[in-house]
Each structure stands twice: as C-alpha cells, then as structure tokens.
All heavy atoms as an XYZ file, in Angstrom:
902
protein
N      14.648     -0.134     16.016
C      14.341     -0.747     14.711
C      15.345     -1.857     14.463
O      16.549     -1.708     14.635
C      14.431      0.341     13.656
C      14.094     -0.169     12.285
S      13.898      1.240     11.187
C      14.010      0.401      9.661
N      14.824     -2.976     13.999
C      15.680     -4.142     13.741
C      16.231     -4.099     12.323
O      15.602     -3.606     11.420
C      14.876     -5.432     13.915
C      14.239     -5.664     15.313
C      13.441     -6.967     15.263
C      15.306     -5.737     16.373
N      17.438     -4.654     12.178
C      18.032     -4.798     10.829
C      17.311     -5.931     10.056
O      16.593     -6.741     10.673
C      19.516     -5.110     10.947
O      19.643     -6.428     11.510
C      20.278     -4.067     11.796
N      17.577     -6.000      8.816
C      16.989     -7.104      7.984
C      17.389     -8.452      8.580
O      16.554     -9.340      8.711
C      17.405     -6.956      6.524
C      16.684     -5.761      5.888
C      17.080     -8.209      5.743
C      15.178     -5.909      5.809
N      18.652     -8.617      8.940
C      19.097     -9.879      9.525
C      18.404    -10.195     10.787
O      18.042    -11.367     11.082
C      20.607     -9.902      9.671
C      21.340    -10.018      8.310
O      20.787    -10.481      7.339
N      22.594     -9.497      8.284
N      18.217     -9.187     11.623
C      17.502     -9.348     12.900
C      16.022     -9.738     12.657
O      15.475    -10.560     13.321
C      17.629     -8.118     13.763
C      18.986     -7.909     14.326
C      19.151     -6.507     15.006
O      18.497     -5.542     14.549
N      19.980     -6.420     16.002
N      15.423     -9.108     11.627
C      14.028     -9.438     11.327
C      13.942    -10.863     10.785
O      12.984    -11.566     11.131
C      13.494     -8.451     10.292
C      13.249     -7.038     10.766
C      12.915     -6.112      9.583
C      12.101     -7.014     11.769
N      14.890    -11.263     10.003
C      14.904    -12.674      9.494
C      15.017    -13.634     10.685
O      14.274    -14.620     10.703
C      16.044    -12.858      8.498
C      15.813    -12.101      7.197
S      17.258    -12.055      6.151
C      17.354    -13.757      5.617
N      15.874    -13.337     11.623
C      16.037    -14.207     12.790
C      14.761    -14.200     13.617
O      14.317    -15.256     14.092
C      17.199    -13.681     13.651
C      17.489    -14.534     14.839
C      18.717    -14.039     15.588
C      18.991    -14.886     16.830
N      20.133    -14.420     17.590
N      14.126    -13.036     13.733
C      12.854    -12.930     14.470
C      11.777    -13.756     13.827
O      11.015    -14.467     14.521
C      12.417    -11.457     14.500
C      11.168    -11.182     15.277
C      11.162    -11.141     16.673
C       9.984    -10.986     14.630
C       9.995    -10.905     17.358
C       8.796    -10.740     15.312
C       8.826    -10.713     16.686
O       7.665    -10.481     17.392
N      11.677    -13.725     12.493
C      10.664    -14.555     11.805
C      10.907    -16.037     12.089
O       9.959    -16.784     12.268
C      10.726    -14.310     10.320
C      10.144    -12.965      9.821
C      10.414    -12.732      8.336
C       8.622    -12.922     10.090
N      12.174    -16.436     12.079
C      12.498    -17.813     12.335
C      12.168    -18.270     13.780
O      11.534    -19.258     14.020
C      13.999    -18.089     12.096
C      14.409    -18.098     10.669
C      15.924    -18.464     10.578
N      16.451    -18.048      9.292
C      17.285    -17.034      9.097
N      17.686    -16.324     10.105
N      17.687    -16.726      7.898
N      12.593    -17.445     14.734
C      12.485    -17.824     16.124
C      11.091    -17.570     16.754
O      10.596    -18.397     17.496
C      13.536    -17.102     16.985
O      13.332    -15.701     16.936
N      10.456    -16.496     16.397
C       9.184    -16.140     17.036
C       7.956    -16.641     16.253
O       6.918    -16.907     16.824
C       9.021    -14.632     17.209
C      10.063    -13.991     18.116
C       9.870    -14.430     19.546
C      10.924    -13.739     20.411
N      10.948    -14.295     21.736
N       8.112    -16.786     14.938
C       6.954    -17.179     14.133
C       7.145    -18.520     13.433
O       6.258    -18.941     12.659
C       6.652    -16.071     13.076
C       6.268    -14.759     13.701
N       5.023    -14.563     14.265
C       6.940    -13.603     13.892
C       4.924    -13.351     14.730
N       6.105    -12.749     14.536
N       8.273    -19.172     13.657
C       8.552    -20.480     13.079
C       8.379    -20.451     11.541
O       7.829    -21.358     10.947
C       7.660    -21.542     13.651
C       7.944    -21.736     15.123
O       9.071    -21.683     15.576
N       6.870    -21.862     15.910
N       8.835    -19.388     10.940
C       8.844    -19.241      9.446
C      10.223    -19.505      8.938
O      11.211    -18.890      9.342
C       8.325    -17.836      9.057
C       6.837    -17.705      9.482
C       8.475    -17.610      7.566
C       6.257    -16.331      9.241
N      10.316    -20.454      7.980
C      11.603    -20.749      7.375
C      12.003    -19.610      6.453
O      11.316    -19.200      5.571
C      11.467    -22.050      6.556
N      13.160    -19.045      6.779
C      13.722    -17.929      5.996
C      15.121    -18.343      5.536
O      15.973    -18.694      6.360
C      13.799    -16.628      6.837
C      14.326    -15.509      5.992
C      12.423    -16.288      7.434
N      15.329    -18.271      4.232
C      16.648    -18.650      3.690
C      17.558    -17.375      3.807
O      17.085    -16.280      3.699
C      16.533    -19.049      2.227
C      15.627    -20.262      2.028
C      15.384    -20.509      0.525
C      14.233    -21.420      0.366
N      13.616    -21.310     -0.925
N      18.834    -17.660      3.965
C      19.791    -16.564      4.098
C      19.811    -15.659      2.870
O      20.140    -14.486      2.988
C      21.176    -17.076      4.475
O      21.626    -17.972      3.440
N      19.488    -16.206      1.706
C      19.542    -15.399      0.485
C      18.223    -14.618      0.249
O      18.070    -14.027     -0.808
C      19.856    -16.274     -0.725
C      18.766    -17.303     -1.042
O      17.888    -17.535     -0.208
N      18.823    -17.889     -2.203
N      17.318    -14.616      1.176
C      16.054    -13.923      1.028
C      16.028    -12.537      1.670
O      14.995    -11.882      1.749
C      14.903    -14.755      1.566
C      14.629    -15.975      0.720
C      13.460    -16.801      1.279
O      13.425    -17.084      2.490
N      12.585    -17.217      0.393
N      17.185    -12.063      2.106
C      17.267    -10.747      2.773
C      16.745     -9.668      1.824
O      15.981     -8.781      2.239
C      18.668    -10.467      3.228
N      17.177     -9.688      0.595
C      16.763     -8.662     -0.374
C      15.267     -8.718     -0.660
O      14.612     -7.712     -0.770
C      17.568     -8.750     -1.692
C      17.392     -7.579     -2.591
C      17.825     -6.259     -1.960
O      18.889     -6.179     -1.354
N      17.026     -5.228     -2.068
N      14.730     -9.959     -0.735
C      13.293    -10.094     -0.914
C      12.503     -9.473      0.221
O      11.515     -8.733      0.020
C      12.891    -11.600     -1.069
C      13.377    -12.220     -2.333
O      13.390    -11.499     -3.388
O      13.751    -13.375     -2.285
N      12.950     -9.730      1.432
C      12.279     -9.175      2.635
C      12.457     -7.641      2.627
O      11.489     -6.934      2.949
C      12.873     -9.809      3.908
C      12.216     -9.319      5.229
C      10.709     -9.630      5.217
C      12.910     -9.975      6.402
N      13.635     -7.159      2.254
C      13.864     -5.741      2.219
C      12.949     -5.059      1.191
O      12.344     -4.029      1.435
C      15.290     -5.423      1.893
C      15.637     -3.948      1.882
C      17.118     -3.683      1.653
N      17.872     -3.944      2.845
C      18.823     -4.921      2.939
N      19.112     -5.656      1.903
N      19.446     -5.091      4.068
N      12.831     -5.691     -0.006
C      12.014     -5.113     -1.090
C      10.517     -5.127     -0.697
O       9.760     -4.191     -1.036
C      12.207     -5.895     -2.378
C      13.529     -5.651     -2.976
O      14.260     -4.709     -2.624
N      13.953     -6.530     -3.903
N      10.092     -6.204     -0.086
C       8.693     -6.359      0.282
C       8.374     -5.515      1.529
O       7.290     -4.950      1.677
C       8.385     -7.845      0.593
C       7.015     -8.120      1.014
S       6.735     -9.892      1.255
C       8.087    -10.389      2.249
N       9.364     -5.420      2.425
C       9.117     -4.711      3.668
C       8.563     -5.628      4.762
O       7.577     -6.280      4.553
N       9.230     -5.649      5.853
C       8.776     -6.519      6.954
C       7.389     -6.096      7.410
O       6.483     -6.929      7.520
C       9.744     -6.467      8.160
C       9.248     -7.139      9.398
C       9.285     -8.548      9.508
C       8.668     -6.416     10.400
C       8.817     -9.166     10.616
C       8.196     -7.040     11.562
C       8.274     -8.417     11.654
O       7.739     -9.058     12.756
N       7.203     -4.816      7.692
C       5.942     -4.355      8.260
C       4.795     -4.401      7.262
O       3.678     -4.712      7.589
C       6.104     -2.942      8.875
C       7.071     -2.992     10.030
C       8.390     -2.643      9.852
C       6.653     -3.444     11.251
C       9.277     -2.721     10.882
C       7.542     -3.565     12.316
C       8.870     -3.194     12.108
O       9.730     -3.264     13.157
N       5.082     -4.108      6.009
C       4.059     -4.211      4.961
C       3.871     -5.648      4.553
O       2.760     -6.132      4.466
C       4.413     -3.339      3.754
C       3.496     -3.534      2.617
C       2.246     -2.913      2.626
C       3.799     -4.358      1.561
C       1.361     -3.084      1.603
C       2.908     -4.513      0.474
C       1.696     -3.880      0.536
O       0.813     -4.084     -0.492
N       4.961     -6.321      4.297
C       4.914     -7.695      3.799
C       4.396     -8.697      4.831
O       3.287     -9.222      4.728
N       5.217     -8.948      5.833
C       4.837     -9.973      6.781
C       3.653     -9.553      7.659
O       2.644    -10.229      7.756
C       5.991    -10.363      7.684
C       5.581    -11.259      8.838
C       5.161    -12.537      8.580
C       5.585    -10.807     10.139
C       4.720    -13.388      9.607
C       5.164    -11.587     11.147
C       4.736    -12.911     10.898
N       3.754     -8.419      8.289
C       2.703     -7.959      9.232
C       1.417     -7.735      8.494
O       0.331     -7.948      9.030
C       3.172     -6.748      9.992
C       4.232     -7.096     11.008
C       4.482     -5.946     11.910
C       4.172     -6.144     13.251
N       4.055     -6.539     14.368
N       1.478     -7.259      7.241
C       0.250     -6.989      6.450
C      -0.465     -8.248      6.075
O      -1.678     -8.205      5.779
N       0.216     -9.373      6.010
C      -0.385    -10.612      5.556
C      -0.601    -11.631      6.664
O      -0.913    -12.797      6.429
C       0.501    -11.265      4.446
C       0.670    -10.482      3.232
C       1.942    -10.181      2.732
C      -0.443     -9.959      2.527
C       2.099     -9.461      1.576
C      -0.254     -9.228      1.366
C       1.028     -8.956      0.900
O       1.165     -8.230     -0.234
N      -0.421    -11.227      7.916
C      -0.513    -12.194      9.037
C      -1.866    -12.785      9.279
O      -1.999    -13.895      9.732
C      -0.052    -11.496     10.350
C       1.403    -11.306     10.446
C       1.780    -10.745     11.783
N       0.944     -9.547     11.983
C       0.838     -8.900     13.123
N       1.471     -9.350     14.165
N       0.136     -7.802     13.224
N      -2.887    -12.056      8.993
C      -4.254    -12.593      9.289
C      -5.242    -12.066      8.261
O      -4.972    -11.185      7.468
C      -4.717    -12.225     10.700
C      -4.643    -10.739     11.003
C      -5.686     -9.905     10.648
C      -3.568    -10.189     11.652
C      -5.663     -8.574     10.921
C      -3.508     -8.823     11.939
C      -4.596     -8.026     11.602
N      -6.456    -12.692      8.258
C      -7.549    -12.305      7.402
C      -8.599    -11.570      8.239
O      -9.206    -12.154      9.092
C      -8.163    -13.534      6.692
C      -7.099    -14.275      5.897
C      -9.336    -13.128      5.850
C      -7.532    -15.621      5.438
N      -8.750    -10.306      7.984
C      -9.727     -9.413      8.631
C      -9.519     -9.181     10.097
O      -9.409     -8.050     10.557
C     -11.149     -9.838      8.365
C     -11.555     -9.719      6.932
C     -13.054     -9.967      6.771
N     -13.278    -10.122      5.355
C     -14.347    -10.626      4.873
N     -15.318    -11.064      5.697
N     -14.513    -10.760      3.586
N      -9.462    -10.209     10.907
C      -9.305    -10.067     12.330
C      -8.071    -10.861     12.814
O      -7.781    -11.949     12.265
C     -10.562    -10.497     13.121
C     -11.756     -9.568     12.845
C     -10.952    -11.910     12.768
N      -7.370    -10.382     13.830
C      -6.173    -11.041     14.274
C      -6.331    -12.526     14.674
O      -5.390    -13.331     14.573
C      -5.729    -10.240     15.479
C      -6.283     -8.850     15.230
C      -7.594     -9.105     14.528
N      -7.537    -12.915     15.068
C      -7.764    -14.315     15.432
C      -7.765    -15.247     14.258
O      -7.632    -16.463     14.356
C      -9.028    -14.434     16.249
O     -10.139    -14.065     15.447
N      -7.886    -14.722     13.035
C      -7.890    -15.552     11.825
C      -6.517    -15.496     11.167
O      -6.347    -15.022     10.030
C      -8.990    -15.067     10.814
C     -10.340    -15.277     11.292
C     -11.394    -14.801     10.268
O     -11.183    -13.817      9.574
N     -12.473    -15.524     10.150
N      -5.544    -15.989     11.847
C      -4.170    -15.960     11.395
C      -3.934    -16.886     10.197
O      -4.549    -17.964     10.094
C      -3.192    -16.389     12.507
C      -3.104    -15.345     13.583
C      -1.736    -15.425     14.220
N      -1.598    -14.378     15.233
C      -0.988    -13.245     14.969
N      -0.496    -12.988     13.825
N      -0.891    -12.327     15.896
N      -3.039    -16.461      9.325
C      -2.624    -17.306      8.203
C      -1.373    -18.055      8.706
O      -0.418    -17.375      9.199
C      -2.300    -16.458      6.965
C      -3.537    -15.701      6.526
C      -1.760    -17.334      5.846
C      -3.265    -14.674      5.416
N      -1.358    -19.328      8.645
C      -0.243    -20.078      9.168
C       0.845    -20.287      8.107
O       0.916    -21.350      7.492
C      -0.729    -21.430      9.744
O      -1.450    -22.131      8.752
N       1.635    -19.294      7.937
C       2.778    -19.371      7.015
C       3.841    -20.247      7.616
O       4.054    -20.257      8.829
C       3.397    -17.990      6.749
C       2.494    -17.063      5.990
C       2.016    -15.885      6.573
C       2.189    -17.314      4.679
C       1.220    -15.026      5.845
C       1.363    -16.439      3.940
C       0.879    -15.311      4.527
N       4.492    -21.029      6.754
C       5.637    -21.841      7.239
C       6.951    -21.387      6.610
O       7.986    -21.798      7.106
C       5.398    -23.320      6.905
O       5.209    -23.475      5.500
C       4.146    -23.855      7.632
N       6.875    -20.609      5.555
C       8.096    -20.142      4.955
C       7.951    -18.741      4.359
O       6.823    -18.332      4.026
C       8.543    -21.101      3.841
O       7.758    -20.963      2.728
N       9.071    -18.062      4.229
C       9.016    -16.749      3.617
C       8.645    -16.858      2.145
O       8.059    -15.938      1.590
C      10.363    -16.031      3.775
C      10.443    -14.559      3.410
C       9.414    -13.746      4.219
C      11.825    -14.009      3.565
N       8.903    -17.999      1.517
C       8.496    -18.193      0.136
C       7.002    -18.001     -0.064
O       6.548    -17.439     -1.049
C       8.873    -19.624     -0.330
C      10.386    -19.785     -0.554
O      11.067    -18.817     -0.945
O      10.857    -20.903     -0.292
N       6.204    -18.446      0.905
C       4.760    -18.293      0.813
C       4.343    -16.861      0.923
O       3.465    -16.391      0.176
C       4.094    -19.103      1.962
C       4.272    -20.591      1.895
C       3.855    -21.312      3.149
O       3.839    -20.690      4.224
O       3.511    -22.469      3.024
N       5.001    -16.113      1.806
C       4.702    -14.689      1.954
C       5.132    -13.909      0.675
O       4.367    -13.051      0.237
C       5.431    -14.101      3.220
C       4.948    -14.875      4.464
C       5.185    -12.623      3.323
C       5.751    -14.580      5.705
N       6.257    -14.279      0.116
C       6.728    -13.605     -1.090
C       5.757    -13.917     -2.228
O       5.399    -12.987     -2.993
C       8.168    -14.093     -1.478
C       9.146    -13.516     -0.408
C       8.545    -13.639     -2.842
C      10.541    -14.143     -0.517
N       5.285    -15.119     -2.339
C       4.289    -15.472     -3.389
C       3.024    -14.686     -3.228
O       2.443    -14.185     -4.210
C       4.024    -16.993     -3.370
N       2.530    -14.534     -1.999
C       1.330    -13.800     -1.722
C       1.532    -12.298     -2.042
O       0.694    -11.698     -2.649
C       0.873    -13.969     -0.258
C      -0.372    -13.226      0.119
C      -1.582    -13.681     -0.718
C      -0.679    -13.482      1.600
N       2.719    -11.800     -1.724
C       3.044    -10.422     -2.015
C       3.090    -10.180     -3.562
O       2.557     -9.183     -4.038
C       4.390    -10.033     -1.388
C       4.780     -8.645     -1.768
O       5.618     -8.421     -2.645
N       4.224     -7.658     -1.062
N       3.651    -11.141     -4.279
C       3.706    -10.999     -5.775
C       2.298    -11.012     -6.365
O       1.973    -10.240     -7.252
C       4.552    -12.123     -6.363
C       6.027    -11.875     -6.177
C       6.880    -13.010     -6.779
C       8.336    -12.698     -6.512
N       9.189    -13.780     -7.037
N       1.433    -11.885     -5.813
C       0.043    -11.932     -6.287
C      -0.643    -10.622     -5.974
O      -1.358    -10.050     -6.829
C      -0.705    -13.112     -5.618
C      -2.182    -13.079     -5.863
C      -2.685    -13.527     -7.086
C      -3.044    -12.648     -4.882
C      -4.047    -13.506     -7.322
C      -4.395    -12.588     -5.119
C      -4.904    -13.045     -6.323
N      -0.430    -10.086     -4.790
C      -1.043     -8.847     -4.370
C      -0.606     -7.681     -5.314
O      -1.424     -6.903     -5.746
C      -0.650     -8.529     -2.900
C      -1.303     -7.324     -2.342
O      -2.436     -7.015     -2.751
O      -0.677     -6.693     -1.461
N       0.705     -7.651     -5.618
C       1.206     -6.600     -6.487
C       0.649     -6.714     -7.927
O       0.324     -5.705     -8.551
C       2.735     -6.619     -6.540
C       3.381     -6.324     -5.150
S       2.834     -4.779     -4.449
C       3.929     -3.674     -5.372
N       0.474     -7.907     -8.399
C      -0.089     -8.132     -9.767
C      -1.551     -7.718     -9.765
O      -2.045     -7.140    -10.775
C       0.090     -9.556    -10.212
C       1.505     -9.877    -10.599
C       1.649    -11.294    -11.078
C       3.134    -11.587    -11.435
N       3.337    -12.924    -11.891
N      -2.274     -8.030     -8.717
C      -3.665     -7.636     -8.620
C      -3.813     -6.093     -8.605
O      -4.678     -5.510     -9.269
C      -4.306     -8.254     -7.348
C      -5.795     -8.198     -7.221
C      -6.491     -8.907     -8.365
C      -6.201     -8.848     -5.865
N      -2.972     -5.415     -7.818
C      -2.970     -3.963     -7.747
C      -2.613     -3.392     -9.151
O      -3.228     -2.395     -9.552
C      -1.977     -3.467     -6.713
C      -2.440     -3.706     -5.277
C      -1.346     -3.244     -4.313
C      -1.726     -3.616     -2.928
N      -0.668     -3.307     -1.971
N      -1.651     -3.963     -9.818
C      -1.265     -3.503    -11.126
C      -2.405     -3.614    -12.148
O      -2.539     -2.808    -13.064
C      -0.023     -4.242    -11.621
N      -3.225     -4.626    -11.956
C      -4.409     -4.848    -12.841
C      -5.421     -3.694    -12.662
O      -5.946     -3.193    -13.621
C      -5.005     -6.207    -12.522
C      -6.192     -6.611    -13.360
C      -5.711     -6.909    -14.778
C      -6.795     -7.888    -12.754
N      -5.660     -3.283    -11.430
C      -6.688     -2.313    -11.144
C      -6.164     -0.868    -11.137
O      -6.990      0.096    -11.275
C      -7.342     -2.620     -9.811
C      -8.263     -3.791     -9.833
C      -7.861     -4.993     -9.333
C      -9.503     -3.733    -10.460
C      -8.674     -6.139     -9.387
C     -10.329     -4.837    -10.537
C      -9.928     -6.047     -9.989
N      -4.886     -0.666    -10.889
C      -4.385      0.675    -10.708
C      -4.691      1.644    -11.860
O      -5.144      2.764    -11.606
C      -2.838      0.588    -10.468
C      -2.254      1.954    -10.090
C      -2.411      2.463     -8.840
C      -1.528      2.681    -11.017
C      -1.869      3.701     -8.486
C      -0.987      3.902    -10.704
C      -1.153      4.400     -9.418
O      -0.622      5.602     -9.113
N      -4.456      1.250    -13.131
C      -4.801      2.188    -14.206
C      -6.259      2.627    -14.228
O      -6.558      3.772    -14.523
C      -4.439      1.392    -15.494
C      -3.496      0.344    -15.037
C      -3.860      0.014    -13.638
N      -7.148      1.692    -13.938
C      -8.591      2.049    -13.907
C      -8.928      2.957    -12.772
O      -9.695      3.909    -12.939
C      -9.416      0.721    -13.866
C      -9.338     -0.080    -15.158
C      -9.543     -1.563    -14.930
C      -9.438     -2.377    -16.156
N      -8.199     -2.266    -16.916
N      -8.352      2.707    -11.597
C      -8.618      3.574    -10.455
C      -8.056      4.959    -10.701
O      -8.711      5.957    -10.382
C      -8.017      2.937     -9.182
C      -8.037      3.936     -8.005
C      -8.700      1.659     -8.805
N      -6.882      5.056    -11.291
C      -6.262      6.348    -11.615
C      -7.120      7.098    -12.614
O      -7.248      8.338    -12.517
C      -4.822      6.180    -12.114
C      -3.860      5.733    -11.039
S      -3.838      6.799     -9.596
C      -3.332      8.353    -10.313
N      -7.678      6.407    -13.575
C      -8.554      7.051    -14.587
C      -9.763      7.646    -13.874
O     -10.113      8.841    -14.151
C      -9.004      6.060    -15.647
C      -9.966      6.591    -16.639
C      -9.522      7.359    -17.697
C     -11.330      6.374    -16.455
C     -10.465      7.934    -18.588
C     -12.247      6.924    -17.354
C     -11.812      7.703    -18.422
N     -10.397      6.907    -13.038
C     -11.580      7.400    -12.291
C     -11.184      8.570    -11.382
O     -11.901      9.561    -11.370
C     -12.220      6.256    -11.492
C     -12.830      5.182    -12.431
C     -13.301      6.767    -10.520
C     -13.223      3.937    -11.788
N     -10.076      8.456    -10.671
C      -9.668      9.528     -9.801
C      -9.424     10.815    -10.557
O      -9.846     11.877    -10.184
C      -8.388      9.119     -9.051
C      -7.872     10.242     -8.160
C      -6.515      9.960     -7.581
O      -5.949      8.835     -7.764
O      -5.952     10.874     -6.933
N      -8.737     10.662    -11.706
C      -8.431     11.861    -12.527
C      -9.687     12.472    -13.081
O      -9.851     13.690    -13.077
C      -7.458     11.458    -13.640
C      -6.878     12.688    -14.312
O      -6.414     13.612    -13.637
N      -6.883     12.717    -15.621
N     -10.628     11.645    -13.583
C     -11.896     12.170    -14.095
C     -12.674     12.909    -13.053
O     -13.198     13.991    -13.258
C     -12.732     11.020    -14.683
N     -12.773     12.324    -11.812
C     -13.508     12.975    -10.770
C     -12.846     14.304    -10.367
O     -13.558     15.301    -10.130
C     -13.550     12.046     -9.513
C     -14.499     10.876     -9.596
C     -14.318      9.969     -8.405
C     -15.940     11.355     -9.670
N     -11.523     14.319    -10.332
C     -10.803     15.535     -9.993
C     -11.140     16.664    -10.996
O     -11.365     17.817    -10.648
C      -9.311     15.272     -9.984
C      -8.495     16.322     -9.318
C      -7.007     15.929     -9.204
C      -6.596     14.587     -9.752
N      -5.174     14.310     -9.682
N     -11.146     16.316    -12.310
C     -11.459     17.283    -13.317
C     -12.912     17.784    -13.220
O     -13.154     18.957    -13.317
C     -11.183     16.679    -14.739
C      -9.655     16.491    -14.923
C     -11.760     17.522    -15.847
C      -9.273     15.626    -16.079
N     -13.847     16.879    -12.987
C     -15.248     17.291    -12.812
C     -15.388     18.224    -11.620
O     -16.152     19.194    -11.709
C     -16.123     16.079    -12.652
C     -16.265     15.205    -13.893
C     -16.249     13.817    -13.790
C     -16.369     15.801    -15.162
C     -16.362     13.014    -14.934
C     -16.473     14.999    -16.312
C     -16.424     13.616    -16.167
O     -16.543     12.857    -17.291
N     -14.742     17.939    -10.526
C     -14.822     18.776     -9.344
C     -14.249     20.186     -9.640
O     -14.847     21.192     -9.239
C     -14.099     18.116     -8.097
C     -13.949     19.113     -6.954
C     -14.913     16.913     -7.662
N     -13.082     20.220    -10.272
C     -12.494     21.536    -10.588
C     -13.403     22.272    -11.541
O     -13.619     23.505    -11.330
C     -11.106     21.318    -11.200
C     -10.137     20.843    -10.105
C     -10.588     22.625    -11.814
C      -8.783     20.391    -10.620
N     -13.928     21.637    -12.580
C     -14.823     22.300    -13.540
C     -16.054     22.859    -12.827
O     -16.488     24.006    -13.039
C     -15.249     21.386    -14.655
C     -14.153     21.140    -15.650
C     -14.581     20.120    -16.720
O     -15.717     19.584    -16.686
O     -13.779     19.891    -17.652
N     -16.627     22.039    -11.951
C     -17.827     22.478    -11.212
C     -17.523     23.588    -10.276
O     -18.301     24.582    -10.172
C     -18.394     21.288    -10.459
O     -19.509     21.643     -9.687
N     -16.370     23.540     -9.608
C     -15.986     24.609     -8.701
C     -15.776     25.936     -9.438
O     -16.262     26.978     -9.000
C     -14.668     24.199     -7.989
O     -14.873     22.963     -7.254
C     -14.214     25.273     -6.991
N     -15.106     25.864    -10.559
C     -14.858     27.100    -11.317
C     -16.175     27.648    -11.894
O     -16.380     28.858    -11.920
C     -13.875     26.826    -12.456
C     -12.445     26.528    -12.003
C     -11.581     26.135    -13.195
C     -11.839     27.724    -11.294
N     -17.078     26.788    -12.296
C     -18.377     27.198    -12.817
C     -19.164     27.916    -11.736
O     -19.717     28.980    -11.953
C     -19.144     25.997    -13.381
C     -20.453     26.364    -13.998
C     -21.185     25.126    -14.558
C     -22.510     25.478    -15.134
N     -23.230     24.298    -15.602
N     -19.228     27.297    -10.540
C     -19.966     27.899     -9.429
C     -19.304     29.172     -8.944
O     -19.984     30.061     -8.450
C     -20.110     26.896     -8.304
C     -21.087     25.803     -8.645
O     -21.966     25.956     -9.513
N     -20.941     24.633     -8.036
N     -17.978     29.298     -9.058
C     -17.273     30.484     -8.632
C     -17.375     31.573     -9.667
O     -16.981     32.727     -9.415
C     -15.826     30.137     -8.358
N     -17.851     31.218    -10.844
C     -17.917     32.131    -11.967
C     -16.584     32.792    -12.241
O     -16.449     33.986    -12.396
C     -19.012     33.229    -11.687
C     -20.393     32.641    -11.626
C     -21.411     33.740    -11.308
C     -22.821     33.234    -11.297
N     -23.238     32.247    -10.438
N     -15.579     31.898    -12.243
C     -14.223     32.365    -12.518
C     -13.497     31.227    -13.224
O     -13.794     30.062    -13.082
C     -13.526     32.657    -11.177
O     -12.148     32.868    -11.375
N     -12.444     31.605    -13.967
C     -11.564     30.634    -14.569
C     -10.297     30.480    -13.790
O      -9.374     29.774    -14.182
C     -11.273     31.079    -16.032
C     -12.492     30.992    -16.924
C     -12.157     31.330    -18.365
O     -10.961     31.453    -18.705
O     -13.124     31.500    -19.149
N     -10.178     31.172    -12.670
C      -8.992     31.193    -11.883
C      -9.271     30.548    -10.516
O      -9.920     31.133     -9.665
C      -8.492     32.643    -11.690
C      -7.114     32.658    -11.094
O      -6.682     31.747    -10.427
N      -6.381     33.747    -11.366
N      -8.744     29.327    -10.358
C      -8.966     28.605     -9.092
C      -8.316     29.296     -7.940
O      -8.822     29.240     -6.816
C      -8.418     27.189     -9.275
C      -8.917     26.102     -8.329
C     -10.458     26.035     -8.343
C      -8.353     24.791     -8.635
N      -7.186     29.968     -8.146
C      -6.500     30.667     -7.068
C      -7.394     31.750     -6.464
O      -7.518     31.891     -5.244
C      -5.141     31.248     -7.505
C      -4.517     32.101     -6.451
C      -4.250     30.124     -7.944
N      -8.082     32.527     -7.340
C      -8.941     33.567     -6.854
C     -10.094     32.998     -6.048
O     -10.516     33.535     -5.032
C      -9.511     34.381     -8.014
C      -8.523     35.276     -8.754
C      -9.177     35.969     -9.950
C      -7.926     36.312     -7.786
N     -10.616     31.855     -6.481
C     -11.724     31.192     -5.737
C     -11.264     30.867     -4.340
O     -11.961     31.172     -3.345
C     -12.161     29.943     -6.477
C     -13.089     29.068     -5.632
C     -14.405     29.415     -5.454
C     -12.624     27.883     -5.033
C     -15.270     28.671     -4.730
C     -13.476     27.142     -4.275
C     -14.792     27.493     -4.093
N     -10.096     30.248     -4.196
C      -9.666     29.845     -2.876
C      -9.282     31.038     -2.005
O      -9.427     31.051     -0.757
C      -8.489     28.825     -2.945
C      -8.925     27.464     -3.302
C      -8.585     26.887     -4.531
C      -9.684     26.743     -2.430
C      -9.040     25.636     -4.851
C     -10.168     25.460     -2.736
C      -9.795     24.879     -3.966
N      -8.729     32.067     -2.606
C      -8.371     33.306     -1.854
C      -9.636     33.921     -1.266
O      -9.661     34.305     -0.098
C      -7.648     34.285     -2.749
C      -6.207     33.903     -3.042
S      -5.372     35.004     -4.214
C      -5.626     36.614     -3.473
N     -10.698     34.001     -2.070
C     -11.951     34.587     -1.583
C     -12.626     33.674     -0.559
O     -13.271     34.144      0.339
C     -12.885     34.899     -2.744
S     -12.288     36.257     -3.759
N     -12.514     32.372     -0.777
C     -13.152     31.431      0.130
C     -12.550     31.481      1.518
O     -13.216     31.307      2.504
C     -12.996     30.019     -0.472
C     -13.807     28.963      0.222
C     -15.247     29.042     -0.212
C     -16.001     27.846      0.271
N     -17.418     28.054      0.232
N     -11.231     31.723      1.584
C     -10.509     31.734      2.858
C     -10.033     33.098      3.258
O      -8.999     33.222      3.924
C      -9.357     30.724      2.780
C      -9.811     29.322      2.529
C      -9.574     28.753      1.251
C     -10.482     28.584      3.488
C      -9.997     27.432      1.018
C     -10.868     27.271      3.206
C     -10.681     26.737      1.970
N     -10.746     34.123      2.911
C     -10.376     35.468      3.363
C     -10.010     36.421      2.247
O      -8.832     36.723      2.034
N     -10.990     36.845      1.544
C     -10.804     37.769      0.390
C     -10.550     39.170      0.823
O     -11.020     39.673      1.774
C     -12.007     37.688     -0.485
S     -11.669     37.951     -2.223
C-alpha cells in the first residue's frame, strides 16, 4: 500500500495529473481508490476522463457528494418505509407479534 505522498507522486508521474503539495489532506479525505480511480472513466475503461489536475478531481468529488446529499434523505425514507412494510407483512403472515419466534421456527423450531 502506498502512502499519500507516494500516491501523489504516482498521480504526477504515471497519470500526468498536477498535484499540489498542499493537497495531501484533500486526497486523503477523498480517498485515492474511491476518488481518483472511481472517476477515471465513464462507464467503460476506454472512455477515460482526461484530468489534468487534482483540482478537477476534487471538484468532481464535491459535486458527487452534494448530489448524494440531495438524494440520501429520500432514499433513506423509502428504505425505512419498505423495511417497516416487510416486517409488518412478515409478522402478519407469521400470526405473531414476535419476530424472533418467527425466525426461530423458520430456521429450526
């Protein structure tokens, strides 16, 4: 595993991406594997995004995080509602108010 400084050097030398020495914390916060590797291409590896600086990757990461923050509460609401409906339905079909008893009988009563 490479250190942050080694990853910065790797980005400069292997990918020709301008990385400022004061961007170590940004790279650490974003994560090399999630940040850089996650944004390298669009859908397929042959459709590479030609980044020239870490600033561009950081800007894309910030946009990505804001987009996720916009949808996250709605997705969590739907996930929670579905979970509740599944539990209610399971308990109704099990004719029990105790989910533990349902699973105990399901997997060896």
